[in-house]
Structure formats: C-alpha cells, structure tokens
MIVEX-358468 format. One record per residue (C-alpha): residue number from 1; residue in three letters; chain; x, y, z. Coordinates in nm, 2 decimals. Layout:
residues N
- NUM, ALA, A, X, Y, Z
...
//
This chain:
residues 476
- 1, MET, A, 4.40, 1.24, 6.16
- 2, THR, A, 4.66, 1.48, 6.03
- 3, THR, A, 5.02, 1.53, 6.15
- 4, HIS, A, 4.93, 1.70, 6.48
- 5, ASP, A, 4.80, 1.48, 6.76
- 6, ARG, A, 4.46, 1.56, 6.92
- 7, ALA, A, 4.48, 1.37, 7.25
- 8, ALA, A, 4.35, 1.44, 7.58
- 9, PRO, A, 4.60, 1.53, 7.88
- 10, ALA, A, 4.69, 1.23, 8.12
- 11, ALA, A, 4.42, 1.34, 8.36
- 12, PRO, A, 4.11, 1.48, 8.17
- 13, ARG, A, 4.01, 1.82, 8.27
- 14, VAL, A, 3.66, 1.87, 8.17
- 15, ALA, A, 3.55, 2.22, 8.05
- 16, GLU, A, 3.19, 2.34, 8.01
- 17, PRO, A, 3.03, 2.32, 7.66
- 18, SER, A, 2.93, 2.62, 7.48
- 19, PRO, A, 2.59, 2.71, 7.65
- 20, ASP, A, 2.37, 2.71, 7.33
- 21, VAL, A, 2.47, 2.37, 7.21
- 22, SER, A, 2.14, 2.17, 7.18
- 23, LEU, A, 2.16, 1.79, 7.18
- 24, PRO, A, 1.86, 1.58, 7.07
- 25, ALA, A, 1.75, 1.31, 7.30
- 26, ASP, A, 1.71, 0.95, 7.18
- 27, PRO, A, 1.95, 0.76, 7.41
- 28, GLU, A, 1.91, 0.40, 7.26
- 29, ALA, A, 1.95, 0.52, 6.91
- 30, PHE, A, 2.28, 0.69, 7.01
- 31, ARG, A, 2.39, 0.39, 7.22
- 32, GLN, A, 2.36, 0.16, 6.90
- 33, ARG, A, 2.51, 0.44, 6.69
- 34, ALA, A, 2.82, 0.46, 6.94
- 35, ALA, A, 2.86, 0.07, 6.96
- 36, ASP, A, 2.86, 0.06, 6.57
- 37, ALA, A, 3.10, 0.34, 6.56
- 38, LEU, A, 3.36, 0.19, 6.80
- 39, VAL, A, 3.33, -0.15, 6.64
- 40, ARG, A, 3.40, 0.02, 6.29
- 41, ALA, A, 3.68, 0.19, 6.41
- 42, ARG, A, 3.85, -0.10, 6.58
- 43, GLU, A, 3.80, -0.31, 6.27
- 44, ARG, A, 3.98, -0.05, 6.08
- 45, THR, A, 4.27, -0.03, 6.33
- 46, GLY, A, 4.31, -0.41, 6.32
- 47, LEU, A, 4.34, -0.39, 5.94
- 48, LEU, A, 4.60, -0.11, 5.95
- 49, THR, A, 4.82, -0.27, 6.23
- 50, GLY, A, 4.75, -0.64, 6.14
- 51, CYS, A, 4.87, -0.62, 5.76
- 52, VAL, A, 5.24, -0.58, 5.86
- 53, ASP, A, 5.46, -0.77, 6.08
- 54, GLY, A, 5.62, -0.68, 6.42
- 55, PRO, A, 5.94, -0.49, 6.29
- 56, GLU, A, 5.72, -0.26, 6.06
- 57, LEU, A, 5.49, -0.20, 6.36
- 58, THR, A, 5.78, -0.07, 6.58
- 59, ALA, A, 5.99, 0.10, 6.32
- 60, GLN, A, 5.95, 0.48, 6.26
- 61, HIS, A, 5.89, 0.52, 5.89
- 62, SER, A, 5.93, 0.88, 5.89
- 63, PRO, A, 6.03, 1.15, 6.18
- 64, LEU, A, 5.69, 1.32, 6.10
- 65, MET, A, 5.50, 1.01, 6.22
- 66, SER, A, 5.49, 0.78, 6.53
- 67, PRO, A, 5.56, 0.41, 6.51
- 68, LEU, A, 5.24, 0.23, 6.43
- 69, VAL, A, 5.25, 0.06, 6.76
- 70, TRP, A, 5.25, 0.39, 6.94
- 71, ASP, A, 4.92, 0.48, 6.76
- 72, LEU, A, 4.78, 0.15, 6.87
- 73, ALA, A, 4.83, 0.18, 7.24
- 74, HIS, A, 4.77, 0.54, 7.23
- 75, ILE, A, 4.42, 0.48, 7.10
- 76, GLY, A, 4.37, 0.23, 7.38
- 77, ASN, A, 4.50, 0.45, 7.64
- 78, GLN, A, 4.27, 0.75, 7.54
- 79, GLU, A, 3.97, 0.51, 7.54
- 80, GLU, A, 4.06, 0.40, 7.89
- 81, GLN, A, 4.11, 0.75, 8.03
- 82, TRP, A, 3.78, 0.89, 7.89
- 83, LEU, A, 3.53, 0.59, 7.87
- 84, LEU, A, 3.65, 0.38, 8.17
- 85, ARG, A, 3.79, 0.64, 8.41
- 86, ALA, A, 3.62, 0.95, 8.34
- 87, VAL, A, 3.26, 0.81, 8.23
- 88, GLY, A, 3.28, 0.48, 8.39
- 89, ARG, A, 3.44, 0.55, 8.71
- 90, ARG, A, 3.64, 0.24, 8.67
- 91, ASP, A, 3.98, 0.17, 8.83
- 92, ALA, A, 4.26, 0.25, 8.61
- 93, LEU, A, 4.41, -0.06, 8.41
- 94, ARG, A, 4.74, 0.08, 8.32
- 95, PRO, A, 4.80, 0.41, 8.48
- 96, ASP, A, 5.20, 0.36, 8.45
- 97, ILE, A, 5.17, 0.42, 8.07
- 98, ASP, A, 4.98, 0.73, 8.08
- 99, LYS, A, 5.28, 0.96, 8.02
- 100, VAL, A, 5.43, 0.73, 7.75
- 101, TYR, A, 5.12, 0.79, 7.54
- 102, ASP, A, 5.07, 1.14, 7.62
- 103, ALA, A, 5.08, 1.34, 7.27
- 104, PHE, A, 5.20, 1.65, 7.43
- 105, GLU, A, 5.44, 1.50, 7.65
- 106, HIS, A, 5.65, 1.34, 7.38
- 107, PRO, A, 5.69, 1.48, 7.01
- 108, ARG, A, 5.68, 1.22, 6.75
- 109, ALA, A, 6.06, 1.22, 6.68
- 110, GLU, A, 6.13, 1.08, 7.02
- 111, ARG, A, 5.85, 0.80, 7.05
- 112, PRO, A, 6.06, 0.53, 6.92
- 113, SER, A, 6.29, 0.56, 7.22
- 114, LEU, A, 6.01, 0.53, 7.47
- 115, PRO, A, 5.92, 0.21, 7.67
- 116, LEU, A, 5.64, 0.13, 7.42
- 117, LEU, A, 5.43, -0.17, 7.47
- 118, PRO, A, 5.53, -0.44, 7.22
- 119, PRO, A, 5.28, -0.54, 6.96
- 120, GLU, A, 5.11, -0.83, 7.12
- 121, GLU, A, 5.09, -0.66, 7.46
- 122, ALA, A, 4.95, -0.35, 7.29
- 123, ARG, A, 4.69, -0.56, 7.13
- 124, GLY, A, 4.59, -0.72, 7.44
- 125, TYR, A, 4.56, -0.39, 7.62
- 126, VAL, A, 4.33, -0.23, 7.36
- 127, ALA, A, 4.12, -0.55, 7.36
- 128, ALA, A, 4.09, -0.54, 7.74
- 129, VAL, A, 3.99, -0.16, 7.72
- 130, ARG, A, 3.73, -0.22, 7.47
- 131, GLU, A, 3.57, -0.48, 7.64
- 132, ARG, A, 3.52, -0.28, 7.95
- 133, ALA, A, 3.42, 0.01, 7.73
- 134, LEU, A, 3.15, -0.16, 7.57
- 135, ASP, A, 3.01, -0.24, 7.92
- 136, VAL, A, 3.03, 0.11, 8.02
- 137, LEU, A, 2.85, 0.20, 7.72
- 138, ALA, A, 2.57, -0.05, 7.79
- 139, ASP, A, 2.54, 0.07, 8.17
- 140, THR, A, 2.55, 0.45, 8.11
- 141, ALA, A, 2.24, 0.68, 8.07
- 142, LEU, A, 2.29, 0.87, 7.78
- 143, ASP, A, 2.03, 1.13, 7.85
- 144, GLY, A, 2.29, 1.32, 8.02
- 145, GLY, A, 2.14, 1.40, 8.34
- 146, GLY, A, 2.36, 1.71, 8.35
- 147, ASP, A, 2.67, 1.55, 8.24
- 148, ALA, A, 2.76, 1.67, 7.90
- 149, LEU, A, 3.00, 1.40, 7.84
- 150, THR, A, 2.73, 1.14, 7.84
- 151, GLU, A, 2.45, 1.34, 7.67
- 152, SER, A, 2.37, 1.16, 7.35
- 153, GLY, A, 2.67, 0.94, 7.39
- 154, PHE, A, 2.90, 1.24, 7.31
- 155, ALA, A, 3.23, 1.08, 7.49
- 156, PHE, A, 3.18, 0.75, 7.30
- 157, GLY, A, 3.15, 0.95, 6.97
- 158, MET, A, 3.45, 1.14, 7.08
- 159, ILE, A, 3.64, 0.85, 7.11
- 160, ALA, A, 3.52, 0.68, 6.79
- 161, GLN, A, 3.63, 0.99, 6.62
- 162, HIS, A, 3.97, 1.00, 6.79
- 163, GLU, A, 4.02, 0.64, 6.68
- 164, GLN, A, 3.94, 0.70, 6.34
- 165, GLN, A, 4.16, 1.02, 6.31
- 166, HIS, A, 4.46, 0.80, 6.43
- 167, ASP, A, 4.36, 0.54, 6.16
- 168, GLU, A, 4.41, 0.82, 5.91
- 169, THR, A, 4.73, 0.90, 6.06
- 170, MET, A, 4.83, 0.54, 6.05
- 171, LEU, A, 4.72, 0.53, 5.67
- 172, ILE, A, 4.97, 0.82, 5.62
- 173, THR, A, 5.24, 0.63, 5.78
- 174, HIS, A, 5.15, 0.33, 5.54
- 175, GLN, A, 5.20, 0.58, 5.24
- 176, LEU, A, 5.52, 0.70, 5.38
- 177, ARG, A, 5.68, 0.34, 5.45
- 178, ARG, A, 5.89, 0.18, 5.20
- 179, GLY, A, 5.86, -0.19, 5.09
- 180, PRO, A, 5.58, -0.36, 4.91
- 181, ALA, A, 5.23, -0.30, 4.92
- 182, ALA, A, 5.05, -0.41, 5.23
- 183, LEU, A, 4.69, -0.26, 5.16
- 184, THR, A, 4.45, -0.33, 4.89
- 185, ALA, A, 4.12, -0.19, 4.78
- 186, PRO, A, 3.90, -0.16, 4.47
- 187, ALA, A, 3.92, 0.13, 4.23
- 188, PRO, A, 3.67, 0.41, 4.27
- 189, PRO, A, 3.35, 0.38, 4.05
- 190, PRO, A, 3.41, 0.52, 3.70
- 191, VAL, A, 3.38, 0.90, 3.63
- 192, PRO, A, 2.98, 0.98, 3.56
- 193, ALA, A, 2.89, 1.05, 3.19
- 194, ASP, A, 2.83, 1.41, 3.27
- 195, ALA, A, 3.16, 1.50, 3.42
- 196, ALA, A, 3.32, 1.63, 3.11
- 197, THR, A, 3.03, 1.89, 3.05
- 198, LEU, A, 3.03, 2.02, 3.41
- 199, PRO, A, 3.09, 2.39, 3.43
- 200, ALA, A, 3.44, 2.50, 3.54
- 201, GLU, A, 3.30, 2.71, 3.85
- 202, VAL, A, 2.99, 2.77, 4.02
- 203, LEU, A, 2.86, 3.11, 4.14
- 204, VAL, A, 2.78, 3.13, 4.51
- 205, PRO, A, 2.55, 3.44, 4.57
- 206, GLY, A, 2.64, 3.68, 4.84
- 207, GLY, A, 2.45, 3.72, 5.17
- 208, PRO, A, 2.43, 3.56, 5.51
- 209, PHE, A, 2.42, 3.21, 5.62
- 210, THR, A, 2.47, 2.99, 5.92
- 211, MET, A, 2.82, 2.87, 5.98
- 212, GLY, A, 2.90, 2.61, 6.22
- 213, THR, A, 2.65, 2.40, 6.45
- 214, SER, A, 2.50, 2.41, 6.80
- 215, ALA, A, 2.30, 2.11, 6.75
- 216, GLU, A, 2.52, 1.82, 6.59
- 217, PRO, A, 2.55, 1.58, 6.89
- 218, TRP, A, 2.90, 1.47, 6.83
- 219, SER, A, 3.04, 1.79, 6.68
- 220, LEU, A, 3.36, 1.90, 6.83
- 221, ASP, A, 3.43, 2.23, 7.02
- 222, ASN, A, 3.58, 2.41, 6.73
- 223, GLU, A, 3.27, 2.36, 6.52
- 224, ARG, A, 3.06, 2.55, 6.78
- 225, PRO, A, 2.86, 2.75, 6.82
- 226, ALA, A, 2.63, 2.82, 6.51
- 227, HIS, A, 2.66, 3.18, 6.41
- 228, GLU, A, 2.57, 3.40, 6.10
- 229, ARG, A, 2.83, 3.50, 5.84
- 230, ASP, A, 2.78, 3.73, 5.56
- 231, VAL, A, 2.97, 3.64, 5.26
- 232, ALA, A, 3.03, 3.82, 4.95
- 233, ALA, A, 2.95, 3.67, 4.61
- 234, PHE, A, 3.22, 3.44, 4.48
- 235, ALA, A, 3.28, 3.17, 4.24
- 236, ILE, A, 3.44, 2.84, 4.32
- 237, ASP, A, 3.57, 2.54, 4.14
- 238, THR, A, 3.32, 2.27, 4.06
- 239, VAL, A, 3.55, 2.01, 4.15
- 240, PRO, A, 3.90, 2.01, 4.31
- 241, VAL, A, 4.20, 2.10, 4.11
- 242, GLY, A, 4.32, 1.78, 3.91
- 243, ASN, A, 4.66, 1.62, 3.87
- 244, GLY, A, 4.64, 1.72, 3.49
- 245, ALA, A, 4.60, 2.09, 3.57
- 246, TYR, A, 4.85, 2.09, 3.85
- 247, ALA, A, 5.11, 1.93, 3.61
- 248, ARG, A, 5.06, 2.21, 3.38
- 249, PHE, A, 5.17, 2.46, 3.65
- 250, VAL, A, 5.46, 2.25, 3.73
- 251, GLU, A, 5.56, 2.23, 3.36
- 252, ASP, A, 5.52, 2.60, 3.32
- 253, GLY, A, 5.80, 2.66, 3.57
- 254, GLY, A, 5.56, 2.71, 3.86
- 255, TYR, A, 5.81, 2.60, 4.11
- 256, ASP, A, 6.09, 2.83, 3.98
- 257, ASP, A, 5.89, 3.16, 3.97
- 258, PRO, A, 5.89, 3.34, 4.30
- 259, ARG, A, 5.59, 3.56, 4.18
- 260, TRP, A, 5.35, 3.28, 4.27
- 261, TRP, A, 5.48, 3.21, 4.62
- 262, ALA, A, 5.42, 3.34, 4.96
- 263, PRO, A, 5.77, 3.44, 5.11
- 264, ALA, A, 5.78, 3.17, 5.36
- 265, GLY, A, 5.66, 2.92, 5.08
- 266, TRP, A, 5.92, 3.04, 4.84
- 267, ALA, A, 6.20, 3.00, 5.12
- 268, TYR, A, 6.07, 2.67, 5.19
- 269, ILE, A, 6.05, 2.51, 4.85
- 270, ARG, A, 6.41, 2.65, 4.79
- 271, GLU, A, 6.56, 2.50, 5.10
- 272, HIS, A, 6.40, 2.16, 5.05
- 273, ARG, A, 6.43, 2.17, 4.67
- 274, LEU, A, 6.06, 2.09, 4.61
- 275, ALA, A, 5.98, 2.06, 4.23
- 276, ALA, A, 5.64, 1.86, 4.24
- 277, PRO, A, 5.38, 1.71, 4.46
- 278, LEU, A, 5.52, 1.47, 4.72
- 279, PHE, A, 5.56, 1.10, 4.58
- 280, TRP, A, 5.56, 1.24, 4.24
- 281, ARG, A, 5.87, 1.17, 3.99
- 282, ARG, A, 5.94, 1.25, 3.62
- 283, GLU, A, 5.95, 0.96, 3.38
- 284, GLY, A, 6.02, 1.07, 3.04
- 285, SER, A, 5.75, 1.31, 2.92
- 286, GLY, A, 5.51, 1.21, 3.20
- 287, TRP, A, 5.47, 1.16, 3.58
- 288, LEU, A, 5.50, 0.87, 3.81
- 289, ARG, A, 5.37, 0.85, 4.17
- 290, ARG, A, 5.42, 0.61, 4.46
- 291, ARG, A, 5.08, 0.52, 4.61
- 292, PHE, A, 5.09, 0.26, 4.91
- 293, GLY, A, 5.39, 0.08, 4.76
- 294, VAL, A, 5.27, 0.07, 4.40
- 295, VAL, A, 5.43, 0.30, 4.14
- 296, GLU, A, 5.19, 0.40, 3.88
- 297, PRO, A, 5.13, 0.68, 3.62
- 298, VAL, A, 4.99, 1.01, 3.78
- 299, PRO, A, 4.62, 0.99, 3.66
- 300, GLU, A, 4.53, 1.32, 3.51
- 301, ASP, A, 4.16, 1.32, 3.60
- 302, GLU, A, 4.21, 1.27, 3.99
- 303, PRO, A, 4.23, 1.54, 4.25
- 304, VAL, A, 4.58, 1.65, 4.32
- 305, LEU, A, 4.70, 1.51, 4.64
- 306, HIS, A, 5.00, 1.56, 4.89
- 307, VAL, A, 5.04, 1.93, 4.82
- 308, SER, A, 5.10, 2.19, 5.11
- 309, TRP, A, 4.92, 2.49, 5.16
- 310, TYR, A, 5.20, 2.69, 5.00
- 311, GLU, A, 5.18, 2.47, 4.69
- 312, ALA, A, 4.79, 2.51, 4.68
- 313, ASP, A, 4.82, 2.90, 4.73
- 314, ALA, A, 5.11, 2.93, 4.45
- 315, TYR, A, 4.89, 2.73, 4.20
- 316, ALA, A, 4.60, 2.96, 4.26
- 317, ARG, A, 4.81, 3.26, 4.21
- 318, TRP, A, 4.94, 3.12, 3.90
- 319, ALA, A, 4.58, 3.04, 3.78
- 320, GLY, A, 4.47, 3.40, 3.85
- 321, ARG, A, 4.26, 3.30, 4.14
- 322, ARG, A, 4.27, 3.23, 4.51
- 323, LEU, A, 4.19, 2.97, 4.77
- 324, PRO, A, 3.86, 2.99, 4.92
- 325, THR, A, 3.82, 3.13, 5.27
- 326, GLU, A, 3.69, 2.87, 5.51
- 327, ALA, A, 3.35, 3.07, 5.52
- 328, GLU, A, 3.33, 3.05, 5.15
- 329, TRP, A, 3.40, 2.67, 5.14
- 330, GLU, A, 3.12, 2.62, 5.41
- 331, LYS, A, 2.88, 2.83, 5.24
- 332, ALA, A, 2.94, 2.65, 4.90
- 333, ALA, A, 2.90, 2.31, 5.09
- 334, ARG, A, 2.61, 2.37, 5.31
- 335, HIS, A, 2.39, 2.67, 5.20
- 336, ASP, A, 2.07, 2.58, 5.04
- 337, PRO, A, 1.94, 2.91, 4.87
- 338, ALA, A, 1.60, 2.76, 4.80
- 339, THR, A, 1.52, 2.75, 5.17
- 340, GLY, A, 1.81, 2.95, 5.34
- 341, ARG, A, 1.90, 2.65, 5.56
- 342, SER, A, 2.25, 2.52, 5.64
- 343, LEU, A, 2.25, 2.16, 5.57
- 344, ARG, A, 2.45, 1.90, 5.75
- 345, PHE, A, 2.61, 1.79, 5.43
- 346, PRO, A, 2.63, 1.92, 5.06
- 347, TRP, A, 2.35, 1.67, 4.96
- 348, GLY, A, 2.14, 1.72, 5.26
- 349, ASP, A, 2.10, 1.61, 5.62
- 350, ALA, A, 2.13, 1.22, 5.56
- 351, ASP, A, 2.45, 1.05, 5.69
- 352, PRO, A, 2.70, 0.98, 5.41
- 353, GLY, A, 2.67, 0.68, 5.19
- 354, PRO, A, 2.89, 0.53, 4.90
- 355, GLU, A, 2.66, 0.72, 4.66
- 356, HIS, A, 2.75, 1.06, 4.83
- 357, ALA, A, 3.13, 1.05, 4.88
- 358, ASN, A, 3.46, 0.85, 4.87
- 359, LEU, A, 3.51, 0.81, 5.25
- 360, GLY, A, 3.62, 0.53, 5.50
- 361, GLN, A, 3.93, 0.40, 5.32
- 362, ARG, A, 3.71, 0.21, 5.06
- 363, HIS, A, 3.92, 0.30, 4.76
- 364, LEU, A, 4.27, 0.40, 4.89
- 365, ARG, A, 4.27, 0.69, 4.62
- 366, PRO, A, 4.05, 1.00, 4.53
- 367, ALA, A, 3.78, 0.92, 4.28
- 368, PRO, A, 3.79, 1.08, 3.92
- 369, LEU, A, 3.68, 1.44, 3.91
- 370, GLY, A, 3.33, 1.50, 3.86
- 371, SER, A, 3.22, 1.20, 4.05
- 372, PHE, A, 2.93, 1.15, 4.29
- 373, PRO, A, 2.66, 1.37, 4.14
- 374, ARG, A, 2.43, 1.25, 4.43
- 375, GLY, A, 2.67, 1.43, 4.66
- 376, ALA, A, 2.66, 1.76, 4.50
- 377, SER, A, 2.58, 2.08, 4.69
- 378, PRO, A, 2.23, 2.25, 4.61
- 379, LEU, A, 2.44, 2.49, 4.38
- 380, GLY, A, 2.59, 2.19, 4.20
- 381, VAL, A, 2.94, 2.19, 4.36
- 382, ARG, A, 3.10, 1.85, 4.37
- 383, GLN, A, 3.34, 1.63, 4.59
- 384, LEU, A, 3.33, 1.87, 4.86
- 385, VAL, A, 3.31, 1.59, 5.11
- 386, GLY, A, 3.55, 1.29, 5.06
- 387, ASP, A, 3.85, 1.24, 4.82
- 388, VAL, A, 4.10, 1.50, 4.94
- 389, TRP, A, 4.11, 1.74, 5.25
- 390, GLU, A, 4.08, 2.08, 5.09
- 391, TRP, A, 4.32, 2.37, 5.20
- 392, THR, A, 4.14, 2.72, 5.25
- 393, ALA, A, 4.30, 3.06, 5.30
- 394, SER, A, 4.20, 3.08, 5.64
- 395, ASP, A, 4.39, 3.06, 5.99
- 396, PHE, A, 4.24, 2.84, 6.23
- 397, LEU, A, 4.06, 3.06, 6.47
- 398, PRO, A, 3.77, 3.01, 6.72
- 399, TYR, A, 3.42, 3.10, 6.63
- 400, PRO, A, 3.27, 3.39, 6.82
- 401, GLY, A, 3.13, 3.24, 7.17
- 402, PHE, A, 3.38, 2.93, 7.14
- 403, SER, A, 3.41, 2.74, 7.46
- 404, ALA, A, 3.66, 2.46, 7.50
- 405, PHE, A, 3.50, 2.12, 7.57
- 406, PRO, A, 3.59, 1.86, 7.69
- 407, TYR, A, 3.94, 1.95, 7.71
- 408, ARG, A, 4.14, 2.27, 7.60
- 409, GLU, A, 4.41, 2.07, 7.41
- 410, TYR, A, 4.20, 1.96, 7.14
- 411, SER, A, 4.16, 2.29, 6.95
- 412, GLU, A, 4.23, 2.59, 7.17
- 413, VAL, A, 4.62, 2.55, 7.19
- 414, PHE, A, 4.64, 2.54, 6.81
- 415, PHE, A, 4.46, 2.86, 6.74
- 416, GLY, A, 4.65, 3.15, 6.57
- 417, ASP, A, 4.81, 3.20, 6.24
- 418, ALA, A, 5.04, 2.92, 6.25
- 419, HIS, A, 4.79, 2.67, 6.11
- 420, LYS, A, 4.57, 2.68, 5.82
- 421, VAL, A, 4.22, 2.53, 5.80
- 422, LEU, A, 4.14, 2.23, 5.58
- 423, ARG, A, 3.78, 2.10, 5.50
- 424, GLY, A, 3.58, 1.84, 5.36
- 425, GLY, A, 3.76, 1.52, 5.45
- 426, SER, A, 3.96, 1.28, 5.24
- 427, PHE, A, 3.90, 0.92, 5.11
- 428, ALA, A, 4.09, 0.82, 5.45
- 429, VAL, A, 3.83, 0.98, 5.66
- 430, ASP, A, 3.56, 0.79, 5.83
- 431, PRO, A, 3.19, 0.93, 5.82
- 432, VAL, A, 3.19, 0.94, 6.20
- 433, ALA, A, 3.47, 1.21, 6.17
- 434, CYS, A, 3.31, 1.40, 5.88
- 435, ARG, A, 3.05, 1.66, 5.87
- 436, GLY, A, 2.98, 1.97, 5.69
- 437, THR, A, 3.08, 2.17, 5.98
- 438, PHE, A, 3.40, 1.95, 6.06
- 439, ARG, A, 3.74, 2.16, 6.08
- 440, ASN, A, 4.08, 2.02, 6.02
- 441, TRP, A, 4.39, 2.22, 6.05
- 442, ASP, A, 4.76, 2.17, 5.98
- 443, LEU, A, 5.09, 2.36, 5.92
- 444, PRO, A, 5.12, 2.52, 5.59
- 445, VAL, A, 5.43, 2.31, 5.49
- 446, ARG, A, 5.25, 1.97, 5.54
- 447, ARG, A, 5.25, 1.75, 5.23
- 448, GLN, A, 5.22, 1.39, 5.37
- 449, ILE, A, 4.86, 1.44, 5.46
- 450, PHE, A, 4.59, 1.35, 5.21
- 451, ALA, A, 4.53, 1.71, 5.11
- 452, GLY, A, 4.44, 1.89, 4.78
- 453, PHE, A, 4.24, 2.21, 4.72
- 454, ARG, A, 3.99, 2.40, 4.49
- 455, THR, A, 4.03, 2.76, 4.38
- 456, ALA, A, 3.78, 3.05, 4.39
- 457, ARG, A, 3.74, 3.42, 4.29
- 458, SER, A, 3.56, 3.70, 4.40
- 459, ALA, A, 3.26, 3.77, 4.16
- 460, PRO, A, 2.99, 4.04, 4.14
- 461, GLU, A, 2.63, 3.95, 4.22
- 462, PRO, A, 2.41, 3.88, 3.89
- 463, ARG, A, 2.15, 4.13, 3.81
- 464, PRO, A, 1.81, 4.00, 3.95
- 465, ARG, A, 1.55, 3.90, 3.66
- 466, GLY, A, 1.23, 3.88, 3.85
- 467, ARG, A, 1.22, 3.56, 4.09
- 468, THR, A, 1.57, 3.42, 4.03
- 469, ARG, A, 1.71, 3.11, 4.14
- 470, ALA, A, 2.07, 3.04, 4.22
- 471, THR, A, 2.31, 3.11, 3.91
- 472, ARG, A, 2.58, 2.91, 3.77
- 473, SER, A, 2.88, 3.07, 3.61
- 474, TRP, A, 3.01, 2.88, 3.30
- 475, SER, A, 3.32, 3.11, 3.27
- 476, THR, A, 3.66, 2.96, 3.32
//
C-alpha cells in the first residue's frame, strides 16, 4: 500500500475485535465476494511481476522499496500463515521462509541481501498457496460460529486487501524504477462539461456526525468503532489541488520561503534540496514529469501527485488555508445532511464503479479535476475517493474504544505523532481496499506514494432562513 509494511508477525496472535462490531450474515455471498477479490488481486500481482524480467524483479530499485520478488513471496507467505494455517488448520508449506518475509524482522534496505526465493520459485510457491487457500475458502463456514476471523469471510477479505496493498507498493516501485515503460493503460475519461463552473469550495455545516464503522464486514481495526464526532463548520476544496495551482506556488518561490513551512519540513527540504514535486523537472518555461517510464508535460488540470505532507502543508499556508483534519475530511465525504446518515462512500452505499471513482490501476494516472460527478458527496465535493491519497492535518491515532484485531502490528504500533493520516485512496487502490472509513498513514516526508491533497478553512455557520438545505460557498 504505502511505504510501511502491514504484515502479520510470523506466528499470528489473534486479538479480540471491538465488541460492538456488527457483521451481517450472508455466508455464500461473502464466499463469492472473497473468491472474486482474491482472484482479482492475483491477476494484478501477476501483471506487476510479469511485465519485467528476472533481473528487474530481484533488483532493489530504491532503498525505500523492496525488490519486487520480495513482495511477491511475502504476499504468498502471509496468505499461507493466515488462510492455510490460522483458518484452515493446514500443515505449513514453507515454515523455513517465515522470518525471511517478516516485514518487522527485516527493514527494506536489507531485504536484497536475504535468501529470497528466485522469481520462478516464488511464483510456484504463491500458486501452491492460492490453490490450497481457495480449498479452505470452499470448506470454511463463514457464519463465524464464534470465530471472528471467519465471520463474513473476514480473514479472506483481509488477505485480499493485503495483497492489493502490496500491489500498490509494487506499482510505486514501478514508478521509481528506471528504464523503458513496462506498464500501459488507457487515459481517464475526459473532464465533464461542468468542471469549469464548479465552485472553488464547498461549505460543510457544523454539527455531529458518525465517524468510523462498526458494521462494515471487512473494515480493519483502525476504522473501528463507529463513534460520534462534533465538527465545526468549515469549507473544503471542491476538487484536489491541481498541478497548475501547485506550479504557481513553486514559481512564487514557495520552496525558498521558510514562512510557509513547518520547521521540520523546512529543514528537510533544505537538506535534500527539494524544489518541486518528486519526478518533476523544469524544461524551459514549463514542467515535465516522469510517469512509469514516460516523460511528458505536467498536465495543469490533474491533481498534484508525489508531494509530502510537508509540501502539502506549506502550499496550504501559502494559499491562506490549511489541510483538513481527518474528521473534517470524513464528514465531507460521508455525511448526508438530508438524512443525518454517514454513507459508505461519498455517492452512497453502493460499491465503487468506474462511474464513481478512478480506482484499481485502470488509468495509471489521476483523472482531470472535476471528474466523476456521479461520485460526488451529497454536498457536491468531488474526487474524494480515488485519483490521489489526500494528506490530512491529523496524526494517526486510535478511535475511542479501539481494540486491535486480528493482530496488533497492523495499526497499533504506528499510533502516535510520527505518522500523518491520508484518506480517500488513489488510482492505484483496488475497491476492496477502499472505503469512506479507510485510513492510510505515512511519514510526513514521504513523496514516492501516490499522494496529493486538498485544502480547507474554518468557516462560520450561515444564518438559517426557514428550512434550509446544505449551503455551498462560492468564495475562493
């Protein structure tokens, strides 16, 4: 997923779920859903590891990332540990490699020196694990029977999400690798006709809303439990900040003015001599970028990509605004003022479709600003899901009543002020790993991830005039 690994320890230690998690019971529907998610993830893994040759798989293309072949076998090892051993009670296939593929045992910089399975052996291993895992899925009762791992197919959904998260990580590696393009995809749909007339921002009225979830069957522990948050009125950008707007910040000397930067961010950009988003370079009076092996002009009407939290925060200060808090972001994305409900997604409760959001590596780039009107929130905010992960102002902290499940190393060890929360998902995120409640997190220096942002500002409540509906602000 992002630049930190979310892998179970070598021997799964199952903790209790939050007591108020309510999982719907439709075992056969979840069985098919799990099978489809596992197959889709494996097809993507095959694409990402089959489009380059052996040396490209075993090389470390950046010290920030693992060799692609490590990710491949790690995916299989996690599937073996959780689905074959923990759920299926099957004998271990390769217990000898558990430590090699333990993400907490070996930082990425040292993984190339480990005794990794060569590409063909890794492919054979993950195929053997998958064959047995599908047998376990067919034989397992998904009504739980007191086992939270199998209730509604949770463990199978968790493993599908884990594989898709590593697929996004491998896509980041593809972006970092040098050499000719190895991946292709069609361009996103053209920008809608109304994009040019959208308001700059949308006013979100103050008041309580339900944040997080206690009912989403495959939600992860840091999304739980559902709880009430009271959020003051604020205005948020209708669309993410675009390349054109960010270029104006750069050209206005934004990287040379300490007024806009958090002290740690200013020290970081000076030490590393940063002057523009990652993969950008000046060409005459314009900008070029490298995208999956192709050098092209930076499109002004796309969300800015490959910026750190420090860069996002500096831009927001320069613009006289700020980053939204995580609670503000989720309220803008999920709250329906007409009903008072919190929706699964900005557009409602239906699973994402191509008409809603740019997900699943369909396009290998963000869509133009203002795209996907059918994916807008009830208040009219667009592109909250897909395209780019969005940095928020918030540290990664547990919700009230948090309980680690099914292992503490997924979320709990990352809580604190070292990591900032990102929301929404990018074009590289599969729908199985994307929800209105889904929380991502990373270090504020990270730039290689598919991250952008939108800005916000505090705003007074509008004066009521009789029975009013939610109000949009047209101010800039």
